[in-house]
C-alpha positions as CSV (number, residue, x, y, z in Angstrom):
1,M,25.8,-24.6,-132.7
2,L,25.2,-28.1,-131.5
3,R,22.8,-28.8,-134.3
4,F,25.3,-27.5,-136.9
5,V,28.1,-29.8,-135.5
6,L,25.9,-32.9,-135.5
7,K,24.8,-32.1,-139.1
8,R,28.4,-31.8,-140.2
9,L,29.4,-35.0,-138.5
10,L,26.6,-36.9,-140.1
11,L,27.5,-35.5,-143.5
12,S,31.1,-36.5,-142.9
13,I,30.2,-40.2,-142.8
14,P,29.4,-40.6,-146.6
15,L,32.3,-38.3,-147.4
16,L,34.7,-40.6,-145.5
17,I,33.3,-43.7,-147.2
18,G,33.7,-42.0,-150.6
19,I,37.3,-41.1,-149.8
20,T,38.2,-44.6,-148.7
21,L,36.5,-46.1,-151.7
22,I,38.5,-43.9,-154.2
23,S,41.7,-44.5,-152.3
24,F,41.2,-48.2,-152.1
25,T,40.4,-48.4,-155.8
26,V,43.4,-46.2,-156.9
27,M,45.8,-48.1,-154.7
28,H,44.8,-51.5,-156.2
29,L,45.0,-50.1,-159.7
30,A,48.7,-49.4,-159.3
31,P,50.8,-52.1,-161.0
32,G,52.2,-54.9,-158.8
33,E,51.1,-56.6,-155.6
34,P,52.6,-57.2,-152.2
35,T,53.3,-60.8,-153.2
36,D,55.6,-59.6,-156.0
37,L,58.2,-58.4,-153.5
38,Q,58.2,-61.7,-151.6
39,V,58.1,-64.1,-154.6
40,D,60.1,-62.4,-157.3
41,L,63.2,-62.1,-155.1
42,N,63.0,-65.8,-154.2
43,P,64.1,-68.0,-157.2
44,K,62.6,-71.1,-155.5
45,A,59.1,-69.6,-155.2
46,S,56.6,-71.4,-157.3
47,V,53.3,-70.3,-158.8
48,Q,51.5,-72.2,-156.1
49,A,53.3,-70.2,-153.5
50,R,52.2,-67.0,-155.1
51,Q,48.6,-68.1,-155.2
52,R,48.8,-69.2,-151.6
53,L,50.1,-65.8,-150.6
54,R,47.3,-64.1,-152.5
55,Q,44.7,-66.3,-150.7
56,I,46.3,-65.4,-147.3
57,Y,46.1,-61.7,-148.0
58,G,42.7,-61.9,-149.5
59,L,43.9,-60.6,-152.9
60,D,42.3,-63.5,-154.8
61,K,38.8,-62.1,-154.2
62,P,37.1,-59.5,-156.4
63,L,37.9,-55.9,-155.6
64,P,34.4,-55.0,-154.3
65,V,34.6,-57.9,-151.9
66,Q,38.0,-56.9,-150.7
67,Y,36.7,-53.4,-150.0
68,W,33.6,-54.6,-148.3
69,N,35.7,-56.9,-146.0
70,W,38.0,-54.0,-145.2
71,L,35.1,-51.6,-144.5
72,T,33.4,-54.0,-142.2
73,R,36.6,-54.3,-140.2
74,L,37.0,-50.6,-140.1
75,L,33.6,-50.2,-138.6
76,R,34.9,-52.2,-135.7
77,L,38.0,-50.0,-135.6
78,D,40.0,-52.9,-136.9
79,F,42.6,-51.9,-139.5
80,G,43.6,-55.5,-140.1
81,Y,47.2,-56.9,-140.2
82,S,50.2,-55.7,-142.0
83,F,51.4,-57.5,-145.1
84,S,55.0,-57.1,-143.9
85,P,56.9,-60.2,-142.6
86,D,56.2,-59.2,-139.0
87,G,52.4,-59.5,-139.6
88,R,51.6,-57.1,-136.8
89,P,48.3,-55.3,-136.4
90,V,48.1,-52.1,-138.3
91,W,46.7,-50.2,-135.3
92,D,49.7,-51.2,-133.2
93,K,52.2,-50.0,-135.9
94,I,50.3,-46.7,-136.2
95,T,49.9,-45.9,-132.5
96,E,53.6,-46.5,-131.7
97,R,54.6,-43.9,-134.3
98,I,51.8,-41.4,-134.5
99,G,52.8,-39.7,-131.3
100,I,56.2,-38.8,-132.6
101,T,54.8,-37.3,-135.8
102,L,52.1,-35.3,-134.0
103,T,54.6,-33.9,-131.5
104,I,56.9,-32.7,-134.2
105,N,54.2,-31.2,-136.4
106,I,52.3,-29.6,-133.6
107,L,55.4,-27.9,-132.3
108,S,56.2,-26.9,-135.9
109,L,52.7,-25.4,-136.3
110,L,53.1,-23.4,-133.1
111,I,56.4,-22.0,-134.3
112,I,54.8,-21.0,-137.6
113,L,51.9,-19.2,-135.8
114,V,54.1,-17.4,-133.4
115,I,56.5,-16.1,-136.1
116,A,54.4,-15.9,-139.3
117,I,51.5,-13.9,-138.1
118,P,53.5,-11.0,-136.5
119,I,55.8,-10.9,-139.7
120,G,52.7,-10.7,-141.9
121,V,51.1,-7.9,-139.8
122,L,54.3,-5.9,-139.7
123,S,54.9,-6.3,-143.4
124,A,51.4,-5.1,-144.1
125,T,51.5,-2.1,-141.8
126,R,54.9,-1.1,-143.0
127,Q,54.4,-1.8,-146.7
128,Y,57.4,-1.2,-149.0
129,S,59.6,-0.5,-145.9
130,L,63.0,-2.2,-145.5
131,F,61.5,-4.8,-143.3
132,D,58.8,-5.6,-145.8
133,K,61.3,-5.9,-148.6
134,I,63.7,-8.2,-146.6
135,S,60.8,-10.4,-145.5
136,T,59.5,-10.7,-149.0
137,V,62.9,-11.8,-150.3
138,L,63.2,-14.3,-147.5
139,V,59.7,-15.6,-148.2
140,F,60.4,-16.2,-151.9
141,I,63.6,-18.0,-150.9
142,G,61.5,-20.2,-148.6
143,F,59.0,-21.0,-151.3
144,A,61.7,-21.8,-153.9
145,T,64.0,-23.9,-151.7
146,P,63.3,-27.7,-151.9
147,T,62.9,-29.1,-148.4
148,F,65.0,-32.2,-149.1
149,W,67.9,-30.2,-150.6
150,L,67.9,-27.8,-147.7
151,A,67.9,-30.7,-145.3
152,L,70.9,-32.2,-146.9
153,L,72.8,-28.9,-146.8
154,L,72.0,-28.4,-143.1
155,M,73.0,-32.0,-142.3
156,I,76.3,-31.5,-144.0
157,L,76.9,-28.1,-142.3
158,F,75.7,-28.6,-138.8
159,G,76.1,-32.4,-138.5
160,V,79.2,-33.2,-140.5
161,K,81.3,-30.1,-140.8
162,L,80.6,-28.4,-137.5
163,S,79.3,-31.4,-135.5
164,W,76.9,-29.2,-133.6
165,L,73.7,-31.2,-134.2
166,P,72.8,-34.8,-134.6
167,I,71.5,-35.8,-138.1
168,S,69.5,-38.9,-137.5
169,G,67.1,-40.4,-135.0
170,L,65.5,-38.9,-131.9
171,R,67.9,-40.1,-129.2
172,S,71.5,-40.7,-128.6
173,L,73.0,-44.2,-128.1
174,N,73.5,-43.5,-124.4
175,Y,70.0,-42.0,-123.9
176,E,68.9,-44.6,-121.3
177,Y,71.9,-43.8,-119.1
178,L,71.2,-40.0,-119.0
179,S,69.5,-38.1,-116.3
180,W,65.9,-36.9,-116.7
181,G,66.9,-33.4,-117.6
182,A,69.7,-34.6,-120.0
183,Q,67.2,-36.9,-121.8
184,I,64.9,-33.9,-122.4
185,W,67.9,-31.9,-123.7
186,D,69.0,-34.8,-125.9
187,C,65.5,-35.1,-127.5
188,T,65.4,-31.3,-128.0
189,W,68.8,-31.3,-129.6
190,H,67.8,-34.0,-132.1
191,L,64.6,-32.2,-133.0
192,L,66.1,-28.8,-133.9
193,L,66.8,-29.6,-137.5
194,P,63.6,-31.5,-138.2
195,L,61.5,-28.7,-136.6
196,F,63.2,-26.0,-138.5
197,L,62.7,-27.8,-141.8
198,S,59.1,-28.6,-141.0
199,A,58.3,-25.0,-140.2
200,F,60.4,-23.4,-142.9
201,S,58.0,-23.6,-145.9
202,G,54.9,-23.2,-143.8
203,L,56.3,-20.0,-142.2
204,A,56.9,-18.5,-145.7
205,G,53.3,-19.3,-146.9
206,L,51.4,-18.2,-143.8
207,S,53.2,-14.9,-143.4
208,R,52.3,-14.0,-147.1
209,Y,48.7,-14.9,-146.5
210,T,48.6,-12.8,-143.4
211,R,50.2,-9.8,-145.2
212,A,47.9,-10.0,-148.1
213,N,44.8,-10.2,-145.9
214,M,46.0,-7.4,-143.7
215,L,46.6,-5.1,-146.7
216,E,43.0,-5.7,-147.8
217,V,41.5,-5.1,-144.4
218,I,43.4,-2.0,-143.4
219,R,42.0,-0.3,-146.5
220,Q,38.4,-0.8,-145.4
221,D,36.2,2.1,-144.4
222,Y,35.7,0.9,-140.8
223,I,39.4,1.0,-140.2
224,T,39.5,4.6,-141.4
225,T,36.5,5.3,-139.1
226,A,38.3,3.7,-136.1
227,R,41.3,5.9,-136.7
228,A,39.1,9.0,-137.1
229,K,37.6,8.3,-133.7
230,G,41.1,8.7,-132.1
231,L,41.8,5.0,-131.4
232,S,45.5,4.1,-131.1
233,E,47.2,2.4,-134.0
234,V,47.8,-0.7,-131.9
235,M,44.1,-0.9,-131.0
236,V,43.1,-0.4,-134.7
237,I,45.5,-3.0,-136.0
238,Y,45.4,-5.7,-133.4
239,K,41.8,-5.5,-132.3
240,H,39.8,-4.4,-135.3
241,A,41.9,-5.3,-138.4
242,L,43.7,-8.5,-137.3
243,R,40.5,-10.4,-136.4
244,N,39.0,-10.0,-139.8
245,A,42.3,-10.7,-141.5
246,L,42.6,-14.0,-139.7
247,L,39.5,-15.5,-141.4
248,P,41.4,-16.9,-144.4
249,V,44.3,-17.8,-142.1
250,V,41.9,-19.9,-140.0
251,T,40.8,-21.7,-143.2
252,I,44.4,-22.5,-144.1
253,L,45.2,-23.8,-140.6
254,G,42.1,-26.0,-140.7
255,L,43.2,-27.5,-144.0
256,S,46.7,-28.0,-142.6
257,L,45.6,-30.7,-140.2
258,P,46.1,-33.5,-142.6
259,S,49.7,-32.4,-143.1
260,L,50.3,-33.3,-139.5
261,I,50.6,-36.8,-140.8
262,G,51.4,-36.7,-144.5
263,G,53.6,-33.6,-144.4
264,S,56.3,-35.4,-142.4
265,V,57.3,-38.0,-145.0
266,I,60.3,-36.0,-146.4
267,F,62.1,-35.0,-143.2
268,E,61.2,-38.2,-141.3
269,T,62.8,-40.2,-144.1
270,I,65.9,-38.0,-144.4
271,F,66.5,-37.8,-140.6
272,A,65.5,-41.5,-140.0
273,I,62.8,-40.5,-137.5
274,P,60.5,-43.4,-136.7
275,G,57.2,-41.6,-137.3
276,M,54.0,-41.9,-139.4
277,G,55.6,-40.3,-142.4
278,Q,58.4,-42.9,-142.6
279,L,55.9,-45.7,-141.9
280,F,53.6,-44.5,-144.7
281,Y,56.5,-44.2,-147.2
282,Q,57.9,-47.6,-146.4
283,S,54.4,-49.1,-146.7
284,V,53.8,-47.5,-150.1
285,M,57.1,-48.8,-151.3
286,S,56.4,-52.4,-150.1
287,R,52.7,-52.2,-151.2
288,D,51.5,-52.9,-147.7
289,Y,47.8,-52.2,-148.4
290,P,46.4,-52.3,-144.8
291,V,49.0,-49.9,-143.5
292,V,48.6,-47.5,-146.4
293,M,44.8,-47.5,-146.0
294,G,45.2,-47.0,-142.3
295,G,47.3,-43.9,-142.9
296,L,44.8,-42.6,-145.6
297,V,41.9,-43.0,-143.2
298,I,43.6,-41.0,-140.5
299,G,44.4,-38.3,-143.1
300,A,40.8,-38.3,-144.3
301,V,39.5,-37.9,-140.7
302,L,41.9,-35.1,-140.0
303,T,40.8,-33.4,-143.2
304,L,37.1,-33.5,-142.3
305,M,37.9,-32.4,-138.7
306,G,40.0,-29.5,-140.0
307,N,37.1,-28.3,-142.1
308,L,34.7,-28.5,-139.2
309,L,37.1,-26.8,-136.8
310,A,37.8,-24.0,-139.3
311,D,34.0,-23.4,-139.7
312,L,33.6,-23.3,-135.9
313,S,36.6,-21.0,-135.5
314,Y,35.0,-18.4,-137.8
315,S,32.5,-17.4,-135.1
316,L,35.3,-17.0,-132.6
317,V,37.4,-14.8,-134.8
318,D,34.4,-12.8,-136.2
319,P,31.4,-12.6,-133.8
320,R,29.2,-11.5,-136.8
321,I,29.4,-15.1,-138.1
322,K,26.8,-17.3,-136.4
323,H,25.9,-20.9,-137.2
324,Q,22.2,-21.4,-137.2
């Protein structure tokens, strides 16, 4: 097992370099530069000012040289400095926001797992029942509903019409003056709508995957044999069938790790949550190359880690799978 992990980690290094090279190239191929936003809106800016800004940002150098300089800094875990007017280190801007995004998305993932897997199992074991038909309709609604449109509807209903839930931010204006318990409740109250929206589409997808895999597994011969031996239905479904049905689900969960960062762009922007999704969106709009590359590197690392964790989890779900 240790040899397998070390081998995969070594293979991840050239993959990570290839991902960053493609991302860096595509980002610089997009029309426009960071200097455009600072110079075009200033009628007094001269051509010399534009050239000076390009020299400060290192954009006057050839693209391979720019990538090499960025890569050498990355090897020292230095993401550089933001092109925004504050000029702060990229790592500082990421660390102050990534905790918020990870907290929201991890909680959302736990909600999806707790609800989606039981729904998928019940739908498979009670195929064509009323529960299966209702869950199928709800799942298709979840797939077809745009997240941003649903977010606006919920904000109008619960935030404007009923005034039950806050519709922006993570804290109230009087947060600092609240007691410890009231502060926790205030944060929880602000997270209800973002968590629901974050889990809504994932809940629909994972429950369908679980249902489809369970339907395939419970038709296998070893399930028929287990029932013929007199095992209870609960033992057959949850001990023998579910473990094999979870193999594709584990793959999906491993591939969902990158969405812990990138999947939060929509609801963080809508609800004005100061997380990584909002930072990434603002950086793309302002062509802040260092911050964009920092977010892409984190997403690439999470993707490679997700694939590795999915492969390692196979042996836990199915003991027949061994990594030599």
